[in-house]
Backbone as a printed PyTorch tensor [residue, N CA C, xyz], in Angstrom:
tensor([[[144.3080, 135.2760, 109.1010],
         [143.3820, 134.1400, 108.8200],
         [143.6840, 133.0700, 109.5790]],

        [[142.5810, 132.4150, 110.3870],
         [142.9600, 131.1450, 111.3650],
         [143.2590, 129.8110, 110.4290]],

        [[144.1180, 128.9470, 111.0550],
         [144.4750, 127.7500, 110.4550],
         [143.4830, 126.6880, 110.8500]],

        [[142.2550, 126.9990, 111.6920],
         [141.2720, 126.0260, 112.2380],
         [140.2680, 125.7120, 111.1560]],

        [[139.9430, 124.6810, 111.1670],
         [138.7810, 124.3760, 109.8740],
         [137.3870, 125.1360, 110.1780]],

        [[136.7850, 125.2770, 109.0070],
         [135.6090, 126.0860, 109.2910],
         [134.5900, 125.5080, 110.3680]],

        [[134.0500, 126.2340, 111.1490],
         [133.1660, 125.7440, 112.2770],
         [133.8660, 125.4940, 113.4470]],

        [[135.2950, 125.3960, 113.4400],
         [135.9570, 124.8890, 114.6810],
         [136.2730, 126.1270, 115.4400]],

        [[135.8630, 126.2330, 116.6900],
         [136.0780, 127.4400, 117.8380],
         [137.2360, 127.4910, 118.6750]],

        [[137.6510, 126.1830, 118.7830],
         [138.9280, 125.8030, 119.6980],
         [139.3990, 124.4710, 119.0820]],

        [[140.5820, 124.2460, 119.2900],
         [141.0110, 123.0250, 118.8620],
         [140.2770, 121.7210, 119.1950]],

        [[139.6850, 121.0740, 118.1830],
         [138.7710, 119.9490, 118.6080],
         [137.5430, 120.1860, 119.0820]],

        [[137.2010, 121.4320, 119.1290],
         [135.5400, 121.7610, 119.3930],
         [134.9880, 122.4370, 118.2870]],

        [[133.9110, 121.8640, 117.8630],
         [133.1670, 122.6450, 116.7490],
         [131.8960, 123.3090, 117.4130]],

        [[131.5340, 124.5560, 116.5190],
         [130.2980, 125.2540, 116.8610],
         [129.0990, 124.2580, 117.0210]],

        [[128.8210, 123.3620, 116.3900],
         [127.7730, 122.5830, 116.0930],
         [127.5850, 121.7000, 117.7390]],

        [[128.5620, 121.6760, 118.3930],
         [128.6000, 120.8670, 119.4560],
         [127.7650, 121.7710, 120.3770]],

        [[127.9390, 122.9300, 120.4140],
         [127.3350, 123.7340, 121.5720],
         [125.8540, 124.4830, 121.1180]],

        [[125.2430, 124.0690, 120.0070],
         [123.8500, 124.4640, 119.5310],
         [123.0180, 123.2190, 119.8650]],

        [[122.0550, 123.8470, 121.1230],
         [121.0570, 122.7180, 121.4540],
         [120.1990, 122.2360, 120.4850]],

        [[119.9040, 120.9470, 120.3360],
         [118.9710, 120.5930, 119.5880],
         [117.4580, 120.8450, 120.0580]],

        [[116.6040, 121.1150, 119.0820],
         [115.2450, 121.6090, 119.6600],
         [114.5990, 120.4830, 120.4570]],

        [[114.5830, 119.1420, 120.3670],
         [114.1440, 118.1740, 121.1050],
         [114.9700, 118.2190, 122.4490]],

        [[116.0940, 118.5670, 122.6650],
         [116.9270, 118.4000, 123.7440],
         [116.3940, 119.3290, 124.9310]],

        [[115.7540, 120.3600, 124.4880],
         [115.2840, 121.2470, 125.5210],
         [114.0450, 120.5730, 126.2430]],

        [[113.5810, 119.6390, 125.7850],
         [112.2170, 119.0860, 126.4980],
         [112.7200, 117.6430, 126.9140]],

        [[113.9430, 117.2730, 126.8660],
         [114.5070, 116.0430, 127.4560],
         [114.4100, 115.9220, 128.9170]],

        [[113.8270, 114.7280, 129.4210],
         [113.7860, 114.6610, 130.8680],
         [115.2400, 114.5510, 131.5390]],

        [[116.2450, 114.4450, 130.7150],
         [117.4870, 114.3990, 131.3550],
         [118.3650, 115.8220, 131.1520]],

        [[117.6450, 116.8600, 130.7950],
         [118.0860, 118.0740, 130.4070],
         [118.9570, 118.9280, 131.4540]],

        [[118.7230, 118.2270, 132.8980],
         [119.3210, 118.8940, 133.8510],
         [120.1220, 117.8380, 134.5410]],

        [[120.3220, 116.6950, 134.1760],
         [120.9400, 115.6060, 134.8120],
         [122.2930, 115.6230, 134.7950]],

        [[123.3180, 114.9840, 135.6820],
         [124.5980, 114.9780, 135.3560],
         [124.8710, 114.1860, 134.0640]],

        [[125.7320, 114.4240, 133.1590],
         [126.0760, 113.8260, 131.8620],
         [126.6460, 112.5320, 132.2440]],

        [[127.2900, 112.6450, 133.5300],
         [128.1180, 111.1810, 133.7220],
         [127.2490, 110.1280, 133.8430]],

        [[126.1130, 110.3760, 134.1910],
         [124.9730, 109.2570, 134.5500],
         [124.8860, 108.5360, 133.0820]],

        [[124.9820, 109.1100, 131.9780],
         [124.8040, 108.6410, 130.5970],
         [125.9090, 108.0140, 129.8780]],

        [[127.1180, 108.1680, 130.4930],
         [128.2500, 107.6680, 129.8330],
         [129.0140, 106.8710, 130.8050]],

        [[128.4830, 105.7220, 130.7610],
         [128.7330, 104.4230, 131.7030],
         [129.9980, 103.7330, 131.3970]],

        [[130.6040, 103.0420, 132.4940],
         [131.6000, 102.2330, 132.1990],
         [131.2800, 100.8530, 131.3650]],

        [[132.0560, 100.4060, 130.7400],
         [131.9300,  99.1250, 129.9710],
         [131.3550,  98.0730, 130.9390]],

        [[130.1960,  97.5090, 130.4490],
         [129.7680,  96.3940, 131.4130],
         [128.7580,  96.7350, 132.3260]],

        [[128.5510,  98.1450, 132.4980],
         [127.5690,  98.6590, 133.4120],
         [126.1940,  98.7230, 132.7140]],

        [[125.1760,  98.6640, 133.7440],
         [123.7970,  98.6030, 132.8050],
         [123.2140,  99.7600, 132.3900]],

        [[123.7510, 100.9500, 133.0740],
         [122.9930, 102.0980, 132.7330],
         [121.6600, 102.4410, 133.2440]],

        [[121.1040, 101.6120, 134.3170],
         [119.7500, 101.8140, 134.7420],
         [119.3610, 103.1590, 135.2350]],

        [[120.2050, 103.8710, 135.7250],
         [120.0680, 105.3220, 136.2260],
         [119.5790, 106.1390, 135.0480]],

        [[120.4980, 106.0340, 133.9770],
         [120.1910, 106.8040, 132.7570],
         [118.8770, 106.3390, 132.1500]],

        [[118.8470, 105.0830, 131.9840],
         [117.4900, 104.3870, 131.3880],
         [116.3290, 105.0310, 132.0810]],

        [[116.2850, 105.1940, 133.5510],
         [115.2780, 105.6980, 134.1260],
         [114.7510, 107.0350, 133.8170]],

        [[115.6890, 107.7310, 133.3410],
         [115.3340, 109.2410, 132.8340],
         [114.6340, 109.0590, 131.3670]],

        [[115.1640, 108.0230, 130.6910],
         [114.6460, 107.9240, 129.2830],
         [113.1670, 107.1830, 129.3150]],

        [[112.9040, 106.3550, 130.1490],
         [111.7110, 105.9900, 130.5460],
         [110.4810, 106.8320, 130.5760]],

        [[110.7200, 108.0200, 131.1850],
         [109.8020, 109.0070, 131.4300],
         [110.1030, 110.1870, 130.3540]],

        [[110.6960, 109.9550, 129.2880],
         [111.1160, 111.1780, 128.5120],
         [110.1840, 111.0500, 127.3070]],

        [[109.6020, 112.4700, 127.2160],
         [108.6380, 112.7340, 125.9730],
         [109.3060, 112.5560, 124.6100]],

        [[110.7800, 112.9730, 124.5560],
         [111.4910, 112.9600, 123.3330],
         [112.4430, 111.7890, 123.1760]],

        [[112.0600, 110.9360, 123.7590],
         [113.2510, 109.4970, 123.6910],
         [113.4450, 109.0650, 122.2120]],

        [[112.3530, 109.0440, 121.5210],
         [112.5760, 108.5190, 120.1470],
         [113.3040, 109.6980, 119.2510]],

        [[113.1240, 110.8020, 119.5810],
         [113.9070, 111.8040, 118.8140],
         [115.5300, 111.6690, 119.2640]],

        [[115.8550, 111.4230, 120.4300],
         [117.0140, 111.2390, 121.1560],
         [117.6330, 109.9180, 120.3580]],

        [[116.8370, 108.9400, 120.5240],
         [117.5270, 107.6740, 119.7860],
         [117.7020, 107.8740, 118.2690]],

        [[116.9300, 108.6110, 117.6000],
         [116.8750, 108.9350, 116.1160],
         [118.3570, 109.6580, 115.8610]],

        [[118.4580, 110.5900, 116.7110],
         [119.6260, 111.4600, 116.5450],
         [120.9250, 110.7800, 116.8780]],

        [[120.8950, 109.8190, 117.8140],
         [122.1190, 108.8970, 117.9670],
         [122.4310, 108.0440, 117.1290]],

        [[121.3940, 107.5000, 116.4000],
         [121.4200, 106.4440, 115.4370],
         [122.0120, 107.0900, 114.0770]],

        [[121.4610, 108.1630, 113.7290],
         [121.6560, 109.0340, 112.4170],
         [123.0790, 109.5380, 112.4620]],

        [[123.4720, 110.0070, 113.7550],
         [124.7900, 110.4250, 113.8220],
         [125.8940, 109.4750, 114.1730]],

        [[125.5240, 108.2260, 114.3450],
         [126.6390, 107.2830, 114.6250],
         [127.2320, 107.4230, 116.0920]],

        [[126.3910, 108.0880, 116.8290],
         [126.8410, 108.2410, 118.2880],
         [127.4420, 106.8960, 118.9130]],

        [[128.7840, 106.9300, 119.3210],
         [129.3540, 105.6640, 119.8650],
         [129.6070, 105.4720, 121.3540]],

        [[129.1540, 106.3890, 121.9880],
         [129.3240, 106.5560, 123.6180],
         [127.9300, 106.8780, 124.2370]],

        [[127.7090, 106.3800, 125.4880],
         [126.6050, 106.7630, 126.1580],
         [125.3360, 106.0120, 125.9250]],

        [[124.2690, 106.5150, 126.7940],
         [122.9990, 105.9940, 126.8190],
         [122.2270, 107.1160, 126.0730]],

        [[121.4890, 106.7200, 124.8700],
         [120.9200, 107.7150, 124.0490],
         [119.4740, 106.9310, 123.7690]],

        [[118.3990, 107.6710, 124.0480],
         [117.0320, 107.1020, 123.8340],
         [116.8310, 105.6400, 124.5590]],

        [[117.3780, 105.6930, 125.6840],
         [117.1510, 104.3940, 126.6310],
         [118.0850, 103.1450, 126.2330]],

        [[118.9330, 103.3550, 125.2220],
         [119.7950, 102.3010, 124.6120],
         [121.3300, 102.4920, 124.8840]],

        [[122.0970, 101.3950, 125.1410],
         [123.2730, 101.3870, 125.3660],
         [124.2280, 101.4970, 123.9580]],

        [[125.3890, 101.6270, 123.8980],
         [125.9240, 101.4550, 122.5550],
         [125.6700, 100.2770, 121.8540]],

        [[125.9100,  99.2010, 122.6500],
         [125.5310,  97.8160, 122.0940],
         [124.1780,  97.7370, 121.4130]],

        [[123.0840,  98.1110, 122.3190],
         [121.7900,  98.0800, 121.9750],
         [121.5740,  98.8820, 120.7590]],

        [[122.1650,  99.9900, 120.5560],
         [121.9070, 100.8830, 119.4510],
         [122.3760, 100.3180, 118.1230]],

        [[123.6860,  99.6450, 118.3640],
         [124.2530,  98.9750, 117.2160],
         [123.3650,  98.0820, 116.5790]],

        [[122.5790,  97.1730, 117.6680],
         [121.7330,  96.1910, 117.0210],
         [120.4580,  96.7480, 116.4240]],

        [[119.9850,  97.9580, 117.2690],
         [118.8990,  98.4000, 116.6160],
         [119.1020,  98.9050, 115.3820]],

        [[120.3770,  99.5890, 115.0800],
         [120.4790, 100.4620, 113.7050],
         [120.6600,  99.2370, 112.7230]],

        [[121.3060,  98.0030, 113.0530],
         [121.2470,  97.0080, 112.0640],
         [119.8260,  96.5540, 111.8950]],

        [[118.9790,  96.2720, 112.8770],
         [117.5820,  95.8410, 112.6780],
         [116.8660,  96.8570, 111.6940]],

        [[117.0440,  98.0700, 111.8750],
         [116.3490,  99.1720, 111.0180],
         [116.9050,  99.0220, 109.7920]],

        [[118.0350,  98.8970, 109.4000],
         [118.5800,  98.6230, 107.7890],
         [117.9530,  97.4830, 107.3440]],

        [[118.0700,  96.3980, 108.1400],
         [117.4670,  95.2050, 107.5960],
         [116.0040,  95.3390, 107.2050]],

        [[115.1930,  96.2550, 107.9260],
         [113.7730,  96.4020, 107.6030],
         [113.6380,  97.2650, 106.4980]],

        [[114.5020,  98.1720, 106.2460],
         [114.1560,  99.2640, 105.1960],
         [114.7500,  98.5780, 103.7460]]])
């Protein structure tokens, strides 16, 4: 019997991280270099946001990042700081 927690395939890697989300296959960024979306602090992320502007699944991407508490990268055209503010705004409206 393995000492790894349920769903873990390697130390620190969980099976769910390798299952593509349905909307992700339609994302404008699906073939882009992931480093474009994980910018250094203070960078604008304009290159990443350009993908998002033309993406048909932008809202699904943003909803995923907000619901999962994603803390890094550009998701749905928003930086971490922008998503924090958007999450707060949505909670206040609800």
